[in-house]
GULOTI-522546 format. One record per atom (N, C-alpha, C): chain; x, y negated, z; atom name. Coordinates in nm, 4 decimals. Atoms other than C-alpha are relative to their C-alpha. Layout:
N
  chaine        xx        yy        zz  atome
       A         X         Y         Z     CA
...
END
This chain:
102
  chaine        xx        yy        zz  atome
       A    0.1177    0.0476    0.0714      N
       A    0.7311    2.1704   -0.8012     CA
       A   -0.1227    0.0713    0.0545      C
       A    0.1289   -0.0546   -0.0405      N
       A    0.3728    2.2199   -0.6982     CA
       A   -0.1059   -0.0475   -0.0981      C
       A    0.1128    0.0373    0.0844      N
       A    0.0571    2.2206   -0.9086     CA
       A   -0.1163   -0.0409    0.0888      C
       A    0.1230    0.0352   -0.0694      N
       A   -0.2590    2.0499   -0.7990     CA
       A   -0.1176    0.0152   -0.0957      C
       A    0.1270   -0.0064    0.0728      N
       A   -0.6177    2.1026   -0.9108     CA
       A   -0.1041   -0.0710    0.0844      C
       A    0.1035    0.0768   -0.0690      N
       A   -0.8894    1.8563   -0.8169     CA
       A   -0.1238    0.0016   -0.0881      C
       A    0.1256   -0.0029    0.0735      N
       A   -1.2489    1.9095   -0.9232     CA
       A   -0.0854   -0.1181    0.0454      C
       A    0.0876    0.1138   -0.0278      N
       A   -1.4505    1.5883   -0.9434     CA
       A   -0.1405    0.0384   -0.0443      C
       A    0.1402   -0.0271    0.0328      N
       A   -1.8282    1.6312   -0.9345     CA
       A   -0.0812   -0.1250    0.0305      C
       A    0.0831    0.1191   -0.0154      N
       A   -2.0766    1.3509   -0.9825     CA
       A   -0.1451    0.0466    0.0113      C
       A    0.1341   -0.0499   -0.0280      N
       A   -2.4229    1.4058   -0.8365     CA
       A   -0.1107   -0.1015   -0.0288      C
       A    0.1014    0.1028    0.0275      N
       A   -2.5974    1.0805   -0.9301     CA
       A    0.0317   -0.0704   -0.1316      C
       A   -0.0130    0.0852    0.1181      N
       A   -2.6548    0.8655   -1.2387     CA
       A    0.0857    0.0635   -0.1102      C
       A   -0.0740   -0.0709    0.1053      N
       A   -2.5467    1.1081   -1.5096     CA
       A   -0.0036   -0.0717   -0.1346      C
       A    0.0039    0.0730    0.1266      N
       A   -2.6275    0.8541   -1.7789     CA
       A    0.1254   -0.0833   -0.0199      C
       A   -0.1235    0.0788    0.0091      N
       A   -2.3090    0.6602   -1.6972     CA
       A    0.1202    0.0863    0.0354      C
       A   -0.1271   -0.0639   -0.0343      N
       A   -1.9534    0.7867   -1.6985     CA
       A    0.0670   -0.0810    0.1101      C
       A   -0.0818    0.0664   -0.1016      N
       A   -1.7358    0.7081   -1.3993     CA
       A    0.1447    0.0089   -0.0439      C
       A   -0.1394    0.0056    0.0412      N
       A   -1.3894    0.5965   -1.5018     CA
       A    0.0837   -0.0519    0.1145      C
       A   -0.0895    0.0491   -0.1028      N
       A   -1.0927    0.5430   -1.2780     CA
       A    0.1295    0.0777    0.0041      C
       A   -0.1282   -0.0666   -0.0190      N
       A   -0.7695    0.6792   -1.1400     CA
       A   -0.0011    0.0717    0.1347      C
       A   -0.0192   -0.0749   -0.1224      N
       A   -0.6891    0.9427   -0.8828     CA
       A    0.1459   -0.0140    0.0420      C
       A   -0.1350    0.0087   -0.0553      N
       A   -0.3865    0.9017   -0.6568     CA
       A    0.0146    0.1031    0.1110      C
       A   -0.0340   -0.0917   -0.1080      N
       A   -0.2205    1.1558   -0.4306     CA
       A    0.1183   -0.0575    0.0762      C
       A   -0.1204    0.0276   -0.0781      N
       A    0.0220    1.0969   -0.1481     CA
       A    0.0127    0.1110    0.1031      C
       A   -0.0265   -0.1023   -0.1013      N
       A    0.1823    1.3334    0.0984     CA
       A    0.0494   -0.0651    0.1269      C
       A   -0.0529    0.0409   -0.1295      N
       A    0.2382    1.2802    0.4660     CA
       A    0.0706    0.1214    0.0581      C
       A   -0.0770   -0.1101   -0.0561      N
       A    0.5033    1.4874    0.6350     CA
       A    0.1231   -0.0499    0.0722      C
       A   -0.1201    0.0300   -0.0766      N
       A    0.8351    1.5010    0.8106     CA
       A    0.1217    0.0004   -0.0920      C
       A   -0.1271    0.0096    0.0721      N
       A    1.1624    1.3857    0.6551     CA
       A    0.0989   -0.0686    0.0935      C
       A   -0.1019    0.0529   -0.0926      N
       A    1.4774    1.3271    0.8605     CA
       A   -0.0582   -0.0239    0.1394      C
       A    0.0618    0.0044   -0.1338      N
       A    1.2760    1.3939    1.1793     CA
       A   -0.0950   -0.1180    0.0200      C
       A    0.0935    0.1120   -0.0103      N
       A    1.0391    1.1037    1.1012     CA
       A   -0.1228    0.0266   -0.0859      C
       A    0.1226   -0.0079    0.0777      N
       A    0.6776    1.0918    0.9859     CA
       A    0.0125   -0.0941   -0.1197      C
       A   -0.0225    0.0749    0.1238      N
       A    0.6905    0.9763    0.6229     CA
       A   -0.1180    0.0197   -0.0939      C
       A    0.1036   -0.0066    0.1023      N
       A    0.4359    0.8988    0.3504     CA
       A    0.0668   -0.0136   -0.1362      C
       A   -0.0543    0.0059    0.1362      N
       A    0.5334    0.9761   -0.0115     CA
       A   -0.1125   -0.0340   -0.0971      C
       A    0.1045    0.0391    0.0941      N
       A    0.3243    0.7890   -0.2726     CA
       A    0.0088    0.0786   -0.1310      C
       A    0.0112   -0.0747    0.1258      N
       A    0.2152    0.9330   -0.6081     CA
       A    0.1160   -0.0297   -0.0940      C
       A   -0.1082    0.0340    0.0934      N
       A    0.4851    0.7437   -0.8008     CA
       A    0.1313    0.0690    0.0347      C
       A   -0.1181   -0.0783   -0.0390      N
       A    0.7515    0.9332   -0.6025     CA
       A   -0.0214    0.1468   -0.0349      C
       A    0.0314   -0.1404    0.0241      N
       A    0.5756    1.2697   -0.6421     CA
       A   -0.0078    0.0327   -0.1489      C
       A    0.0097   -0.0181    0.1446      N
       A    0.5126    1.2242   -1.0165     CA
       A    0.0114   -0.1372   -0.0669      C
       A   -0.0198    0.1336    0.0583      N
       A    0.6676    0.9098   -1.1739     CA
       A   -0.0807   -0.0257   -0.1276      C
       A    0.0764    0.0176    0.1240      N
       A    0.4803    0.9715   -1.5014     CA
       A   -0.1437   -0.0436    0.0289      C
       A    0.1366    0.0375   -0.0374      N
       A    0.1534    0.9132   -1.3130     CA
       A   -0.0012   -0.1129    0.1028      C
       A   -0.0100    0.1094   -0.0976      N
       A    0.2575    0.6020   -1.1231     CA
       A   -0.1239   -0.0902   -0.0015      C
       A    0.1231    0.0793    0.0079      N
       A   -0.0617    0.4294   -1.2449     CA
       A   -0.1234    0.0852    0.0261      C
       A    0.1106   -0.0880   -0.0355      N
       A   -0.2748    0.7250   -1.1337     CA
       A   -0.0319    0.1008   -0.1077      C
       A    0.0479   -0.1038    0.0912      N
       A   -0.4263    1.0332   -1.2919     CA
       A   -0.1393   -0.0448   -0.0452      C
       A    0.1245    0.0570    0.0513      N
       A   -0.7010    0.8899   -1.5144     CA
       A   -0.1107    0.1052   -0.0060      C
       A    0.1158   -0.0882    0.0165      N
       A   -1.0498    1.0388   -1.5077     CA
       A   -0.1132   -0.0764   -0.0671      C
       A    0.1185    0.0509    0.0675      N
       A   -1.3710    0.9890   -1.7038     CA
       A   -0.1054    0.1085    0.0161      C
       A    0.0892   -0.1101   -0.0368      N
       A   -1.6430    1.1987   -1.5434     CA
       A   -0.1463   -0.0404   -0.0155      C
       A    0.1443    0.0193    0.0090      N
       A   -2.0120    1.2290   -1.6297     CA
       A   -0.0698    0.0983    0.0934      C
       A    0.0554   -0.1024   -0.0878      N
       A   -2.1001    1.5572   -1.4541     CA
       A    0.1095    0.0552    0.0923      C
       A   -0.1149   -0.0480   -0.0766      N
       A   -1.7715    1.7160   -1.3472     CA
       A    0.1234   -0.0032   -0.0891      C
       A   -0.1269    0.0016    0.0732      N
       A   -1.4043    1.7095   -1.4449     CA
       A    0.1072    0.0614    0.0883      C
       A   -0.1120   -0.0616   -0.0704      N
       A   -1.1024    1.9151   -1.3460     CA
       A    0.1272   -0.0776   -0.0332      C
       A   -0.1280    0.0692    0.0165      N
       A   -0.7804    1.7178   -1.2922     CA
       A    0.1095    0.0935    0.0482      C
       A   -0.1108   -0.0876   -0.0359      N
       A   -0.4609    1.9213   -1.2924     CA
       A    0.1312   -0.0676   -0.0337      C
       A   -0.1311    0.0572    0.0250      N
       A   -0.0972    1.8256   -1.2727     CA
       A    0.1020    0.0616    0.0934      C
       A   -0.1092   -0.0481   -0.0848      N
       A    0.2332    1.8779   -1.0947     CA
       A    0.0585   -0.1154    0.0797      C
       A   -0.0725    0.0968   -0.0825      N
       A    0.4133    1.6997   -0.8152     CA
       A    0.1329    0.0626    0.0400      C
       A   -0.1320   -0.0428   -0.0464      N
       A    0.7751    1.7205   -0.7075     CA
       A    0.0184   -0.0483    0.1432      C
       A   -0.0222    0.0335   -0.1407      N
       A    0.8410    1.7317   -0.3352     CA
       A    0.1508   -0.0009    0.0233      C
       A   -0.1453    0.0095   -0.0191      N
       A    1.1911    1.6100   -0.2449     CA
       A    0.0522    0.1014    0.1022      C
       A   -0.0678   -0.0876   -0.0967      N
       A    1.4352    1.8413   -0.0668     CA
       A   -0.0016   -0.0664    0.1365      C
       A   -0.0037    0.0521   -0.1356      N
       A    1.4157    1.8016    0.3072     CA
       A   -0.1300   -0.0615    0.0478      C
       A    0.1302    0.0532   -0.0394      N
       A    1.0547    1.6822    0.3071     CA
       A   -0.0921    0.1169    0.0305      C
       A    0.0907   -0.1065   -0.0419      N
       A    0.8083    1.9032    0.4947     CA
       A   -0.1432   -0.0553    0.0056      C
       A    0.1354    0.0560    0.0050      N
       A    0.4476    1.8195    0.3916     CA
       A   -0.0889    0.0548    0.1114      C
       A    0.0993   -0.0390   -0.1001      N
       A    0.1739    1.8268    0.6552     CA
       A   -0.1421   -0.0233   -0.0490      C
       A    0.1338    0.0288    0.0527      N
       A   -0.1204    1.6685    0.4738     CA
       A    0.0120   -0.0702   -0.1344      C
       A    0.0074    0.0646    0.1304      N
       A   -0.2253    1.5403    0.1349     CA
       A   -0.1168   -0.0983    0.0037      C
       A    0.1007    0.1052    0.0021      N
       A   -0.4176    1.2168    0.0867     CA
       A   -0.0400   -0.0216   -0.1450      C
       A    0.0534    0.0171    0.1343      N
       A   -0.6395    1.1863   -0.2203     CA
       A   -0.0891   -0.1230   -0.0003      C
       A    0.0875    0.1169    0.0122      N
       A   -0.7942    0.8580   -0.3271     CA
       A   -0.0441   -0.0165   -0.1449      C
       A    0.0586    0.0262    0.1309      N
       A   -1.0223    0.7774   -0.6179     CA
       A   -0.0296   -0.1488   -0.0095      C
       A    0.0234    0.1419    0.0253      N
       A   -1.0185    0.4232   -0.7524     CA
       A   -0.0892   -0.0072   -0.1233      C
       A    0.0989   -0.0005    0.1072      N
       A   -1.3332    0.3839   -0.9606     CA
       A   -0.0103   -0.1400   -0.0601      C
       A    0.0125    0.1274    0.0704      N
       A   -1.3514    0.1101   -1.2246     CA
       A   -0.1457   -0.0461    0.0032      C
       A    0.1352    0.0562    0.0046      N
       A   -1.6529   -0.1212   -1.2184     CA
       A   -0.0635   -0.0070    0.1375      C
       A    0.0678    0.0230   -0.1274      N
       A   -1.9047   -0.2046   -0.9506     CA
       A   -0.1111    0.1005    0.0287      C
       A    0.1119   -0.0930   -0.0182      N
       A   -2.1563    0.0783   -0.9980     CA
       A    0.0312    0.1149    0.0953      C
       A   -0.0371   -0.1144   -0.0822      N
       A   -1.9614    0.3400   -0.8020     CA
       A    0.1087   -0.0403    0.0986      C
       A   -0.0974    0.0314   -0.1039      N
       A   -1.7568    0.3299   -0.4830     CA
       A    0.1269    0.0828   -0.0161      C
       A   -0.1247   -0.0747   -0.0112      N
       A   -1.3937    0.4262   -0.4533     CA
       A   -0.0056    0.0780    0.1310      C
       A    0.0021   -0.0806   -0.1223      N
       A   -1.3228    0.6905   -0.1902     CA
       A    0.1379    0.0599    0.0250      C
       A   -0.1278   -0.0615   -0.0387      N
       A   -1.0394    0.8597   -0.0040     CA
       A   -0.0275    0.1096    0.1022      C
       A    0.0091   -0.1122   -0.0943      N
       A   -0.9955    1.1865    0.1863     CA
       A    0.1403    0.0510    0.0291      C
       A   -0.1268   -0.0623   -0.0374      N
       A   -0.7130    1.3584    0.3700     CA
       A   -0.0266    0.1469    0.0301      C
       A    0.0146   -0.1440   -0.0162      N
       A   -0.6625    1.7368    0.3692     CA
       A    0.1301    0.0582    0.0538      C
       A   -0.1235   -0.0665   -0.0427      N
       A   -0.4177    1.9713    0.5386     CA
       A    0.0750    0.0547   -0.1217      C
       A   -0.0848   -0.0513    0.1079      N
       A   -0.1276    2.0827    0.3184     CA
       A   -0.0110    0.1523    0.0003      C
       A    0.0134   -0.1442    0.0155      N
       A   -0.2105    2.4349    0.1972     CA
       A    0.0605    0.0388   -0.1341      C
       A   -0.0674   -0.0428    0.1222      N
       A    0.0001    2.6177   -0.0600     CA
       A   -0.0355    0.1441   -0.0280      C
       A    0.0257   -0.1371    0.0424      N
       A   -0.1123    2.9245   -0.2523     CA
       A    0.1281    0.0655   -0.0473      C
       A   -0.1237   -0.0526    0.0552      N
       A    0.2151    2.9703   -0.4376     CA
       A    0.0811   -0.1155   -0.0568      C
       A   -0.0855    0.1036    0.0545      N
       A    0.5111    2.7490   -0.5228     CA
       A    0.0277    0.0292   -0.1469      C
       A   -0.0248   -0.0125    0.1432      N
       A    0.5688    2.6841   -0.8943     CA
       A    0.1503   -0.0044   -0.0241      C
       A   -0.1379   -0.0097    0.0444      N
       A    0.9086    2.7863   -1.0433     CA
       A    0.0910   -0.0940    0.0630      C
END
């Protein structure tokens, strides 16, 4: 198990809340092949995304389960924003671990 913390910060239009879902996926090696693990595999309880409702900033925290034999290399984060006022976005980051959880 690994914990994640994602800080969402909104720098424009503070009069409206931005609602949506955050999704994570991992890219790495499994059985000597490059593999992508979607959020529903990493945390089935969040298969529809980690909901957010941000006006200024919001901290999203949770846990993911990485299957045995999977070696993560990068994490892909995407924000799917509801409505037409704000754009959805996606970023990829290298896999960095501070400490594994129990």
